[in-house]
C-alpha positions as CSV (number, residue, x, y, z in Angstrom):
1,X,58.5,114.2,150.1
2,X,55.0,114.9,150.8
3,X,55.2,115.9,154.5
4,X,52.0,118.0,154.4
5,X,50.1,115.0,152.8
6,X,51.5,112.7,155.5
7,X,50.5,115.2,158.3
8,X,46.9,115.3,156.8
9,X,46.7,111.5,156.9
10,X,48.0,111.4,160.5
11,X,45.4,114.1,161.4
12,X,42.6,112.1,159.8
13,X,43.6,108.9,161.6
14,X,44.0,110.8,164.9
15,X,40.4,112.2,164.6
16,X,39.0,108.8,163.7
17,X,40.9,106.9,166.4
18,X,39.3,106.0,169.8
19,X,42.5,104.5,171.2
20,X,44.6,106.7,173.5
21,X,47.6,104.5,172.7
22,X,47.1,105.0,168.9
23,X,46.6,108.7,169.4
24,X,49.9,108.9,171.3
25,X,51.7,107.1,168.5
26,X,50.1,109.4,165.9
27,X,51.0,112.5,167.9
28,X,54.6,111.2,168.1
29,X,54.7,110.7,164.3
30,X,53.2,114.1,163.7
31,X,55.8,115.7,166.1
32,X,58.6,113.8,164.3
33,X,57.5,115.2,160.9
34,X,57.3,118.7,162.3
35,X,60.7,118.3,163.9
36,X,62.2,117.3,160.5
37,X,60.6,120.3,158.8
38,X,61.2,122.9,161.6
39,X,64.9,122.0,162.0
40,X,65.7,122.1,158.3
41,X,66.3,118.4,158.0
42,X,63.9,117.6,155.2
43,X,66.7,117.0,152.7
44,X,68.6,114.7,155.1
45,X,65.4,112.7,155.7
46,X,64.7,112.4,152.0
47,X,68.3,111.2,151.4
48,X,67.8,108.7,154.3
49,X,64.6,107.3,152.7
50,X,66.4,107.1,149.3
51,X,69.3,105.2,150.9
52,X,66.8,102.7,152.3
53,X,65.1,102.3,148.9
54,X,68.5,101.8,147.3
55,X,69.6,99.2,149.9
56,X,72.5,101.4,150.8
57,X,74.8,100.3,153.6
58,X,73.6,100.9,157.1
59,X,73.8,104.7,157.8
60,X,76.9,106.0,159.6
61,X,77.6,109.6,160.8
62,X,81.4,109.5,160.8
63,X,84.5,107.5,160.1
64,X,87.7,107.5,162.1
65,X,91.0,105.8,161.4
66,X,91.6,104.7,165.1
67,X,89.5,104.0,168.2
68,X,91.3,106.8,170.0
69,X,90.3,109.3,167.2
70,X,86.7,108.0,167.4
71,X,86.5,108.3,171.2
72,X,87.9,111.9,171.0
73,X,85.7,112.9,168.1
74,X,82.5,111.5,169.5
75,X,83.1,112.8,173.0
76,X,83.8,116.3,171.6
77,X,80.3,116.5,169.9
78,X,78.0,119.1,171.4
79,X,75.3,118.1,171.9
80,X,76.4,114.4,172.2
81,X,74.9,111.9,169.9
82,X,72.5,109.6,171.8
83,X,73.1,106.7,169.5
84,X,74.5,106.3,166.0
85,X,76.8,104.1,163.9
86,X,80.3,105.1,163.1
87,X,83.1,103.4,161.3
88,X,86.5,102.8,162.7
89,X,88.5,101.8,159.7
90,X,85.8,99.8,157.9
91,X,84.4,98.3,161.1
92,X,81.0,99.3,162.4
93,X,80.7,100.6,166.0
94,X,77.7,101.9,167.9
95,X,78.4,105.2,169.5
96,X,76.1,105.6,172.5
97,X,76.1,108.5,174.9
98,X,75.6,107.4,178.5
99,X,74.4,110.3,180.7
100,X,75.6,108.5,183.9
101,X,79.2,108.6,182.7
102,X,78.9,111.8,180.6
103,X,80.8,110.0,177.8
104,X,80.1,108.4,174.5
105,X,80.9,104.7,174.5
106,X,81.9,102.7,171.4
107,X,80.6,99.2,171.0
108,X,82.0,97.0,168.2
109,X,79.0,95.8,166.0
110,X,80.3,92.9,163.8
111,X,76.7,91.7,163.0
112,X,75.9,95.0,161.2
113,X,77.9,94.5,158.0
114,X,77.6,90.7,158.2
115,X,73.8,90.9,158.1
116,X,73.8,93.6,155.5
117,X,76.2,91.7,153.2
118,X,74.3,88.4,153.7
119,X,71.1,90.2,152.8
120,X,72.7,91.6,149.6
121,X,74.1,88.2,148.7
122,X,70.7,86.5,149.4
123,X,68.9,89.0,147.1
124,X,71.1,87.7,144.3
125,X,71.5,91.2,142.9
126,X,72.2,91.3,139.2
127,X,75.9,91.8,138.7
128,X,76.8,95.1,137.1
129,X,79.1,93.5,134.5
130,X,82.0,95.5,135.9
131,X,85.0,93.3,136.3
132,X,88.4,94.1,137.7
133,X,91.6,92.0,138.0
134,X,92.5,93.5,141.4
135,X,91.0,95.3,144.3
136,X,93.2,98.3,143.6
137,X,91.7,98.6,140.1
138,X,88.2,98.5,141.5
139,X,89.1,101.1,144.1
140,X,90.5,103.3,141.4
141,X,87.2,103.0,139.4
142,X,85.1,103.8,142.5
143,X,87.2,106.9,143.3
144,X,86.7,108.2,139.7
145,X,82.9,108.2,140.1
146,X,81.6,111.7,141.0
147,X,78.7,110.1,142.9
148,X,78.9,106.3,142.9
149,X,75.9,104.1,143.2
150,X,75.0,103.4,146.9
151,X,75.6,99.7,146.2
152,X,76.5,97.7,143.2
153,X,77.8,94.2,142.7
154,X,81.2,94.0,140.8
155,X,83.6,91.2,140.1
156,X,87.2,91.3,141.4
157,X,89.4,88.5,140.3
158,X,86.4,86.2,139.8
159,X,84.8,86.9,143.2
160,X,81.7,89.0,143.8
161,X,82.1,92.3,145.8
162,X,79.7,94.9,146.8
163,X,80.9,98.4,145.9
164,X,79.2,100.5,148.6
165,X,79.0,104.3,149.1
166,X,78.4,105.9,152.4
167,X,76.8,109.1,151.1
168,X,76.7,111.1,154.3
169,X,80.4,111.1,154.7
170,X,81.4,110.5,151.0
171,X,83.2,107.3,151.8
172,X,83.5,104.4,149.3
173,X,84.3,100.8,150.3
174,X,84.5,97.4,148.7
175,X,83.0,94.4,150.7
176,X,83.5,90.8,149.6
177,X,80.1,89.2,149.3
178,X,79.4,85.9,151.1
179,X,77.8,83.0,149.4
180,X,74.0,83.3,149.2
181,X,72.1,81.3,151.9
182,X,71.0,78.0,150.4
183,X,67.2,77.7,150.0
184,X,65.6,75.9,152.9
185,X,64.4,72.4,152.4
186,X,60.9,71.9,153.6
187,X,60.0,68.3,154.2
């Protein structure tokens, strides 16, 4: 990434701006870049940007088998996570720390994978040509990949699936793709 270049652009825009609100936003962006650099998170930020470019699944920070494990794990984090997504099984939850209770609360987020999968279906991604008779065969293929693609369309028993990779936690999952949204009819 070109953090120094971006800081130079922010500095130039800051000096040219006459709006206090714009300057406040530019100061915030500059501070965010400095935070990334000064806390050694440049590689994580680059991986995040690459995941966005690759249309990877929405970013998660952890996966748990049960809700009880998730509650214990998230409440044990020091410092607590203000807000992030986690998986319980293959279901998305928002983990949110609430200072008033001193606890991290988990909220089921069914729209997250639904919207993501619908977006992938609507993009009509080119199928990879990979075809499997069963989900077990597809899972075996995914697990043999040293670093699988962050998302790729495969065929399982004649149905399209998205083989997705959650790179931060090295978790691979198969999602059935919904039918693409029909084009709107404008009259």
